[in-house]
Structure formats: structure tokens, C-alpha cells
N, C-alpha and C positions, 0 to 999 in steps of 0.2 A: 276563467272568465276574463274577457278583453273589455279594453276601452281606447278609443282613438287617440293618437296622441303622436308626438315625434319619437321615431326609432333612430336608434344611433349604431352606426357601425364602424367602430375606431379604425379597423383595418382599412378601410376605404380614405379616411380622413388624410387629406393632403397639407393641411396646416394652412391653407390659403386665406382662411378668415372670411371668405366672400359671405358666408352665412350671417356674419357679426354685422358687415357692411349691409347688407339687405335688410335687417333687423332694424337698425338704426334708420336708415333710409325710410322704410315704411312708416314707424313710429314718429319719426320727428322730422323726415324731409331734409335729415343733413347728412353729410359724409363722415365716418367715422366709425368707432367701436365702443367708446367709453360707455354709451347708454344702452349695449344691447343686452337683450334677454337671454340670449344663448351666448356660451363662453366656448372659446376652444383653449385648452390648457396643454402645454408641452410638458411631457414626462421626459426630462432630460436625460436622465441615465438610460432610459429605453430608447429614446430617441422617436417617440411617439406622440403624435398630436390626439388628444381626446375632447370630442364636443361633450360639453355639459349643458345639460337641458332639464328643465322643470320635469319631475316626476308623476306630476298629477297624482299625488299621493291619495290613496283612497279616504282619510280622514282629515286631509288637508290641515296639518298642524299650523300653517301660516292664517288660515280664515280663523281656526279655532282662537287663536292668540289675540286677534282683532279685537278690544273692547268697545269699538265704537261700530261694530258691524260694516266697515268700510271695504272688507274683502268677502266674496261670494262665489260659488261655484255656479258657472254658467251650465246649465241642462243640455244646451243643444251640442256645446263642444268640450265639456267637462273642465274647461280652464277656468284657474282661478281669475276672477276680474276684480277691477278696484273702482268704488264709487267715491272719487276723489273728493266731492263735496263733503263726505262723511269723515275722511282721513285727517287726524289731526297732527300726523307726523310722529306719533309715539315711538315707531320703530319697533313694536313688539314682533311685529312679523319677521323681522330679520333673523333674529338668533332662533325662531321656532322652526325654520325650514332646516330639517337635518341634513340637507344636501348643498347648503349654502347658495340656494338660487335665488335668494331674494336680495335684491341691493336696493340702493336707495339713488334717484335720480339727483346730480350735483346741482341742479337750479330750482326744481320745485320742491325738493325735499320728499317727494312721494315714493313709495315703493316701485320698484321696477320687476313685475312678474311676467312671464311669458303668458300671452293671451291668445295662442295660436292663432293669430291675426284672423280671429272669427272662423276658424275652420280652414283658412288657405295660408299656411306659413310661409312668410317671405323667403325665409331662411332655407326652406326645402328647396322652393322653386330655383334659387340662386344656386344652391350646392352642384358644382360641376363633375363630382365623382360620385354622388348618390350615397355619400355617407351618413347623411339625415334624411330620413322619407319620413311622411306621414302615413301612419296606418294603426294596425291593432296592435295593443299593448298587453302583456299579460298583467293580472291583477292578482292571483292567488299564488300559492304555494306550489301549486302543480304546473305552474309555467315553466318556460324553459330554465333549465338547471343552472345555467350561469347566471341569470338574474338574481339568484339566491345569494350569490356571494359578491355582489356589486359593492364596493365600499363607498360611503358617502364622501363627498367632496370636502376637504378642510383646508380652509386659509392658512396662510403663514400668522395669520394675527390670531386665529384661535387655536393655534398650536399645532396645526398640521405640518407636515412636512413637503 
């Protein structure tokens, strides 16, 4: 089974971070990368840049962790969206994401989660190498074998290396 989402090809990523800049420009009208909902992480020993995106988890642990019902799954895009008026800033969604893809906006204190730009991801449109695209993602164990071995992103804060 598949669902639309952002598909990553690390082998094509140049590390330019244009995707991050496009994300921030689209959501905030600003230039920068700090509040981007997509991240490009450099694996220094391998010399590889790895785009990190929301995996659109089937059961969405971030949604389940929200005690106020501020997060929900959009039926049209499958993205997790935020009802900011319901969010009390408890941050339960942050540790609930097994891939470390929920962060907190430094000014508003609200969660930053990829909303797929309502089905037209700005990051994809701006990627000059085609390392990220918007298309079908596998949701079951019968999907591409390599995806069964993808390890979750772990920050240095929570003990990752």
C-alpha cells in the first residue's frame, strides 16, 4: 500500500539546503533555515548529506501523544496538521516522534511539523538535484526492502551520535 509523501534520494542530495530555505520562505516569509520542517543532516564520516523528512507514520504517534487534540491527520494530503488555537505548548508531540521530526518554533512555542504545503511542497519545487520528490511512499512491510532498515534520526541531545 502507498500514500503520497516526500520521497528522499540521499544519493542525489548536494547539501545545498535550498529545500530548507524554501520551507521557511513558504511558511514564514523569511530567509533562513532554523524553522524549517525539513532538515538536511551531514554524515561527516561518510561525507553524505541526508534530507530528513516527516515519515507520515501510519498511526502518527505525535497525534496520539497530543492531549488537547491539536494535531490531526489531513485526509486530503495525509500530513499532520496543527490547530494552533488548541495547542497549549505541552510539547508531548516532540518526544513522541520516533524520527525526531517534530521541533518547536522559537518564537511561538508551537510544534513545527511538515504539512506538505497542502500538497505542493515548496522544498520539492526548489530542490535543484531532484533529491526530494513528492510521490508514492510504501506503507507496508512489502514495500522497498531498503526502507525496512532505515534507522530513526537521533539528535545528540537524546543520545544519538
